[in-house]
TORKOL-4160 file (C-alpha; in steps of 0.2 Angstrom, whole numbers, padded with zeros to 4 digits, m for minus):
145
<pt num="1" X="0000" Y="0000" Z="0000"/>
<pt num="2" X="0007" Y="0017" Z="m0004"/>
<pt num="3" X="0006" Y="0032" Z="0008"/>
<pt num="4" X="0004" Y="0050" Z="0003"/>
<pt num="5" X="0022" Y="0050" Z="m0004"/>
<pt num="6" X="0018" Y="0035" Z="m0015"/>
<pt num="7" X="0031" Y="0024" Z="m0005"/>
<pt num="8" X="0028" Y="0007" Z="0000"/>
<pt num="9" X="0028" Y="0004" Z="0019"/>
<pt num="10" X="0033" Y="m0013" Z="0025"/>
<pt num="11" X="0018" Y="m0023" Z="0032"/>
<pt num="12" X="0005" Y="m0014" Z="0022"/>
<pt num="13" X="m0004" Y="m0025" Z="0010"/>
<pt num="14" X="0011" Y="m0037" Z="0008"/>
<pt num="15" X="0000" Y="m0050" Z="m0001"/>
<pt num="16" X="m0006" Y="m0038" Z="m0015"/>
<pt num="17" X="0012" Y="m0032" Z="m0017"/>
<pt num="18" X="0019" Y="m0050" Z="m0019"/>
<pt num="19" X="0005" Y="m0054" Z="m0031"/>
<pt num="20" X="0009" Y="m0039" Z="m0042"/>
<pt num="21" X="0028" Y="m0043" Z="m0041"/>
<pt num="22" X="0024" Y="m0061" Z="m0047"/>
<pt num="23" X="0015" Y="m0054" Z="m0063"/>
<pt num="24" X="0031" Y="m0045" Z="m0068"/>
<pt num="25" X="0044" Y="m0058" Z="m0062"/>
<pt num="26" X="0036" Y="m0076" Z="m0063"/>
<pt num="27" X="0044" Y="m0092" Z="m0057"/>
<pt num="28" X="0054" Y="m0102" Z="m0069"/>
<pt num="29" X="0056" Y="m0121" Z="m0068"/>
<pt num="30" X="0071" Y="m0130" Z="m0075"/>
<pt num="31" X="0060" Y="m0139" Z="m0088"/>
<pt num="32" X="0054" Y="m0123" Z="m0095"/>
<pt num="33" X="0071" Y="m0115" Z="m0098"/>
<pt num="34" X="0073" Y="m0120" Z="m0116"/>
<pt num="35" X="0056" Y="m0113" Z="m0121"/>
<pt num="36" X="0055" Y="m0098" Z="m0110"/>
<pt num="37" X="0074" Y="m0092" Z="m0110"/>
<pt num="38" X="0085" Y="m0100" Z="m0123"/>
<pt num="39" X="0071" Y="m0098" Z="m0137"/>
<pt num="40" X="0066" Y="m0081" Z="m0132"/>
<pt num="41" X="0066" Y="m0067" Z="m0144"/>
<pt num="42" X="0068" Y="m0055" Z="m0130"/>
<pt num="43" X="0082" Y="m0053" Z="m0118"/>
<pt num="44" X="0080" Y="m0062" Z="m0101"/>
<pt num="45" X="0085" Y="m0058" Z="m0083"/>
<pt num="46" X="0085" Y="m0073" Z="m0071"/>
<pt num="47" X="0085" Y="m0070" Z="m0053"/>
<pt num="48" X="0092" Y="m0086" Z="m0044"/>
<pt num="49" X="0086" Y="m0085" Z="m0026"/>
<pt num="50" X="0086" Y="m0095" Z="m0010"/>
<pt num="51" X="0069" Y="m0098" Z="m0002"/>
<pt num="52" X="0075" Y="m0093" Z="0016"/>
<pt num="53" X="0087" Y="m0080" Z="0011"/>
<pt num="54" X="0084" Y="m0062" Z="0018"/>
<pt num="55" X="0095" Y="m0055" Z="0004"/>
<pt num="56" X="0085" Y="m0063" Z="m0009"/>
<pt num="57" X="0069" Y="m0057" Z="m0001"/>
<pt num="58" X="0076" Y="m0039" Z="0000"/>
<pt num="59" X="0080" Y="m0040" Z="m0019"/>
<pt num="60" X="0063" Y="m0046" Z="m0025"/>
<pt num="61" X="0054" Y="m0029" Z="m0024"/>
<pt num="62" X="0069" Y="m0020" Z="m0032"/>
<pt num="63" X="0069" Y="m0033" Z="m0046"/>
<pt num="64" X="0050" Y="m0031" Z="m0048"/>
<pt num="65" X="0051" Y="m0012" Z="m0049"/>
<pt num="66" X="0064" Y="m0013" Z="m0063"/>
<pt num="67" X="0054" Y="m0027" Z="m0072"/>
<pt num="68" X="0039" Y="m0016" Z="m0072"/>
<pt num="69" X="0048" Y="m0003" Z="m0082"/>
<pt num="70" X="0054" Y="m0015" Z="m0096"/>
<pt num="71" X="0038" Y="m0025" Z="m0099"/>
<pt num="72" X="0037" Y="m0031" Z="m0117"/>
<pt num="73" X="0056" Y="m0027" Z="m0119"/>
<pt num="74" X="0064" Y="m0039" Z="m0107"/>
<pt num="75" X="0058" Y="m0055" Z="m0099"/>
<pt num="76" X="0061" Y="m0057" Z="m0080"/>
<pt num="77" X="0060" Y="m0074" Z="m0071"/>
<pt num="78" X="0065" Y="m0080" Z="m0053"/>
<pt num="79" X="0072" Y="m0097" Z="m0051"/>
<pt num="80" X="0073" Y="m0106" Z="m0034"/>
<pt num="81" X="0091" Y="m0112" Z="m0034"/>
<pt num="82" X="0088" Y="m0127" Z="m0023"/>
<pt num="83" X="0073" Y="m0134" Z="m0033"/>
<pt num="84" X="0082" Y="m0131" Z="m0049"/>
<pt num="85" X="0100" Y="m0136" Z="m0044"/>
<pt num="86" X="0103" Y="m0144" Z="m0062"/>
<pt num="87" X="0100" Y="m0127" Z="m0070"/>
<pt num="88" X="0110" Y="m0117" Z="m0057"/>
<pt num="89" X="0124" Y="m0129" Z="m0060"/>
<pt num="90" X="0123" Y="m0128" Z="m0079"/>
<pt num="91" X="0124" Y="m0109" Z="m0078"/>
<pt num="92" X="0137" Y="m0109" Z="m0064"/>
<pt num="93" X="0127" Y="m0101" Z="m0051"/>
<pt num="94" X="0134" Y="m0105" Z="m0034"/>
<pt num="95" X="0127" Y="m0091" Z="m0023"/>
<pt num="96" X="0110" Y="m0083" Z="m0019"/>
<pt num="97" X="0105" Y="m0071" Z="m0024"/>
<pt num="98" X="0113" Y="m0071" Z="m0042"/>
<pt num="99" X="0105" Y="m0061" Z="m0056"/>
<pt num="100" X="0110" Y="m0066" Z="m0074"/>
<pt num="101" X="0107" Y="m0056" Z="m0090"/>
<pt num="102" X="0104" Y="m0067" Z="m0105"/>
<pt num="103" X="0101" Y="m0065" Z="m0124"/>
<pt num="104" X="0098" Y="m0080" Z="m0135"/>
<pt num="105" X="0101" Y="m0091" Z="m0120"/>
<pt num="106" X="0119" Y="m0085" Z="m0118"/>
<pt num="107" X="0125" Y="m0074" Z="m0104"/>
<pt num="108" X="0128" Y="m0056" Z="m0109"/>
<pt num="109" X="0136" Y="m0043" Z="m0097"/>
<pt num="110" X="0141" Y="m0045" Z="m0079"/>
<pt num="111" X="0131" Y="m0056" Z="m0067"/>
<pt num="112" X="0126" Y="m0048" Z="m0051"/>
<pt num="113" X="0128" Y="m0057" Z="m0034"/>
<pt num="114" X="0129" Y="m0053" Z="m0016"/>
<pt num="115" X="0120" Y="m0047" Z="m0001"/>
<pt num="116" X="0115" Y="m0030" Z="m0007"/>
<pt num="117" X="0111" Y="m0028" Z="m0026"/>
<pt num="118" X="0106" Y="m0010" Z="m0029"/>
<pt num="119" X="0092" Y="m0006" Z="m0041"/>
<pt num="120" X="0104" Y="0005" Z="m0051"/>
<pt num="121" X="0115" Y="m0011" Z="m0055"/>
<pt num="122" X="0099" Y="m0020" Z="m0060"/>
<pt num="123" X="0094" Y="m0006" Z="m0072"/>
<pt num="124" X="0112" Y="m0005" Z="m0079"/>
<pt num="125" X="0112" Y="m0023" Z="m0083"/>
<pt num="126" X="0095" Y="m0022" Z="m0092"/>
<pt num="127" X="0101" Y="m0007" Z="m0101"/>
<pt num="128" X="0116" Y="m0016" Z="m0107"/>
<pt num="129" X="0105" Y="m0030" Z="m0114"/>
<pt num="130" X="0095" Y="m0017" Z="m0123"/>
<pt num="131" X="0111" Y="m0008" Z="m0130"/>
<pt num="132" X="0106" Y="0008" Z="m0120"/>
<pt num="133" X="0122" Y="0017" Z="m0117"/>
<pt num="134" X="0122" Y="0031" Z="m0104"/>
<pt num="135" X="0134" Y="0045" Z="m0107"/>
<pt num="136" X="0142" Y="0053" Z="m0092"/>
<pt num="137" X="0141" Y="0072" Z="m0092"/>
<pt num="138" X="0158" Y="0080" Z="m0097"/>
<pt num="139" X="0168" Y="0086" Z="m0082"/>
<pt num="140" X="0168" Y="0104" Z="m0079"/>
<pt num="141" X="0183" Y="0113" Z="m0087"/>
<pt num="142" X="0197" Y="0117" Z="m0075"/>
<pt num="143" X="0199" Y="0135" Z="m0069"/>
<pt num="144" X="0213" Y="0145" Z="m0077"/>
<pt num="145" X="0229" Y="0145" Z="m0067"/>
């Protein structure tokens, strides 16, 4: 539920939030990898998570927020690492959370892993898949000496 600042407050309407997140980032089973990821015409982001991991739980709303901005351009899936150990092993996933960026079934760009994966890193990975290049502003000229 949003407050007057349009910010989600923990503990308010958690079920509706999780349902909305599930629409943008559905669960992927190992048996569906070929059809949903390898054969996808769109780039794909995979979030490998642990069911009891607090870091994975904290990442979920950030990933869902990024996914909502790229609907129709990039497909997002979450993969439970323990239940899909074969797929995790094939892709070299050894830690949770781990986020992979794939195009044509092949990893593209740098994978993200660790306790705190910021939204900016997720967005940069997605933009890398889409070929969006952000140009840093030119530094201010040095004052004359």
